C-alpha positions as CSV (number, residue, x, y, z in Angstrom):
1,M,-24.8,-86.4,35.5
2,V,-26.5,-83.1,34.6
3,S,-24.3,-80.0,34.1
4,T,-25.2,-76.4,34.3
5,E,-24.5,-76.2,30.6
6,D,-27.1,-78.9,30.0
7,L,-29.7,-76.9,32.0
8,K,-28.9,-73.7,30.2
9,K,-30.3,-75.3,27.0
10,M,-33.7,-75.7,28.6
11,V,-36.0,-72.8,27.8
12,L,-37.3,-72.7,31.4
13,M,-33.7,-72.4,32.8
14,T,-32.0,-70.0,30.3
15,H,-32.4,-67.0,32.6
16,L,-31.1,-68.5,35.8
17,K,-27.7,-67.8,37.3
18,D,-25.0,-70.4,37.5
19,D,-25.3,-70.8,41.3
20,M,-29.1,-71.4,40.9
21,L,-28.4,-73.9,38.1
22,N,-25.9,-75.7,40.3
23,R,-28.5,-76.3,43.0
24,I,-30.9,-77.6,40.4
25,T,-28.4,-80.0,38.9
26,S,-28.1,-81.6,42.4
27,I,-31.8,-82.7,42.3
28,T,-32.0,-83.5,38.6
29,D,-32.1,-87.1,37.3
30,V,-31.4,-88.2,33.7
31,L,-34.0,-90.7,32.5
32,T,-34.1,-92.6,29.2
33,F,-37.2,-93.9,27.5
34,D,-37.8,-96.1,24.4
35,D,-40.0,-95.2,21.5
36,Q,-43.7,-95.4,22.6
37,E,-42.8,-95.8,26.2
38,I,-45.2,-94.1,28.6
39,I,-43.6,-91.6,31.1
40,F,-46.9,-91.0,33.0
41,R,-50.6,-91.5,32.5
42,Q,-53.5,-89.1,32.9
43,G,-54.7,-89.3,36.5
44,D,-51.3,-90.4,37.9
45,I,-50.1,-88.3,40.9
46,A,-48.0,-85.4,39.5
47,D,-44.8,-86.0,41.5
48,R,-42.1,-85.1,38.9
49,F,-41.2,-82.3,36.5
50,Y,-39.6,-83.1,33.2
51,M,-37.5,-81.4,30.5
52,V,-36.6,-83.0,27.2
53,K,-32.9,-83.2,26.4
54,R,-33.2,-85.5,23.4
55,G,-36.2,-86.9,21.5
56,K,-39.9,-85.9,21.4
57,V,-42.7,-86.5,23.9
58,L,-46.4,-86.4,22.9
59,L,-49.0,-85.2,25.4
60,E,-52.2,-87.2,24.8
61,Q,-55.7,-86.9,26.2
62,R,-57.7,-90.1,26.4
63,L,-61.3,-89.4,25.3
64,A,-62.5,-93.0,25.4
65,E,-61.0,-96.4,25.6
66,K,-59.9,-96.4,22.0
67,I,-59.8,-92.7,21.2
68,T,-56.8,-90.6,22.1
69,V,-56.1,-87.1,20.9
70,S,-52.6,-85.5,20.8
71,V,-52.8,-82.1,22.5
72,G,-49.1,-81.2,22.3
73,S,-45.6,-82.3,21.4
74,I,-42.6,-81.5,23.6
75,K,-39.3,-81.1,21.8
76,P,-35.8,-80.8,23.1
77,G,-35.3,-77.8,25.5
78,F,-39.0,-77.7,26.6
79,A,-40.7,-78.9,29.7
80,F,-43.8,-80.9,30.7
81,G,-45.4,-82.2,33.8
82,W,-45.6,-78.7,35.2
83,S,-48.6,-79.6,37.4
84,T,-46.1,-80.7,40.1
85,M,-44.5,-77.2,40.1
86,I,-47.7,-75.6,41.3
87,E,-48.9,-78.2,43.8
88,Q,-49.3,-81.9,44.4
89,G,-52.0,-82.8,41.9
90,Y,-52.6,-85.2,39.0
91,Y,-51.3,-85.2,35.5
92,T,-54.0,-84.2,33.0
93,T,-52.6,-86.1,30.0
94,D,-50.6,-89.1,29.1
95,A,-46.9,-88.4,28.2
96,V,-45.7,-90.9,25.5
97,C,-42.3,-90.9,23.8
98,A,-42.7,-90.5,20.1
99,E,-39.1,-91.7,19.7
100,P,-36.2,-92.7,22.1
101,C,-35.8,-89.9,24.6
102,E,-33.4,-88.6,27.2
103,I,-35.3,-86.6,29.8
104,F,-34.2,-84.4,32.8
105,S,-36.5,-85.0,35.7
106,M,-36.8,-83.7,39.2
107,K,-39.1,-84.6,42.1
108,G,-41.7,-81.9,42.5
109,E,-41.1,-81.7,46.3
110,K,-37.4,-81.0,45.7
111,I,-37.8,-78.2,43.1
112,R,-40.6,-76.6,45.2
113,A,-38.3,-76.7,48.3
114,L,-35.5,-75.0,46.3
115,C,-38.0,-72.3,45.2
116,E,-39.0,-71.7,48.8
117,Q,-35.4,-71.6,50.0
118,D,-34.5,-69.1,47.3
119,P,-37.7,-67.0,46.6
120,Y,-35.9,-65.0,43.8
121,M,-35.1,-68.2,42.0
122,G,-38.6,-69.4,42.6
123,F,-40.0,-66.1,41.2
124,L,-37.8,-66.4,38.0
125,L,-38.8,-70.0,37.4
126,M,-42.5,-69.4,38.0
127,R,-42.5,-66.2,35.9
128,R,-40.9,-68.1,33.0
129,L,-43.3,-71.0,33.5
130,L,-46.2,-68.6,33.2
131,V,-44.8,-67.2,30.0
132,I,-44.5,-70.7,28.5
133,L,-48.0,-71.7,29.7
134,K,-49.5,-68.5,28.2
135,K,-48.0,-69.3,24.8
136,R,-49.4,-72.8,25.0
137,Y,-52.8,-71.5,26.1
138,D,-52.8,-68.9,23.3
139,H,-51.9,-71.6,20.7
140,R,-54.5,-74.0,21.9
141,T,-57.2,-71.3,22.1
142,G,-56.3,-70.4,18.4
143,Q,-56.7,-74.0,17.4
144,F,-60.0,-74.3,19.2
145,V,-61.4,-71.2,17.6
146,K,-60.2,-72.4,14.2
147,V,-62.0,-75.8,14.6
148,I,-65.2,-74.1,15.8
149,T,-65.3,-71.5,13.1
150,H,-64.6,-74.1,10.4
151,H,-67.0,-76.7,11.6
152,P,-69.8,-77.2,9.0
153,D,-72.6,-76.9,11.6
154,M,-71.1,-73.7,13.0
155,K,-70.4,-72.0,9.6
156,E,-74.1,-71.1,9.3
157,L,-74.0,-69.2,12.5
158,F,-71.1,-67.1,11.4
159,R,-72.7,-66.0,8.1
160,T,-74.0,-62.4,8.2
């Protein structure tokens, strides 16, 4: 069973009022996964939203059959699988447990319905989600620029 106190520890939920959190607890499941267990695969229908209570989840992008790149790690208090919050789509990465995990999960259709029933709560969640996504985007953009500017073939272009 998930409590409002559990949800208050999740970065996405810290700003919500108790009555909002109570509604979210009613649709939240607690899932457990073993080390190296796959939560979802790239291309699967994005039907659930996840928040890590305990453990660490790696987001991995498959480039080829035997080549996988880790594009992020999700630690306790943080969320992943946010594609389902926006619309029914597909996951763009694999989500793999780097260690045993305890995960809060909710069906996308249920959290979206709550947001529609309470537009203010929906606004708060989506605004916070955008802040988190912007930070991830900025971080990944910085990583990309660093790789490009330090690549041996590109260094010649940057010399003045």
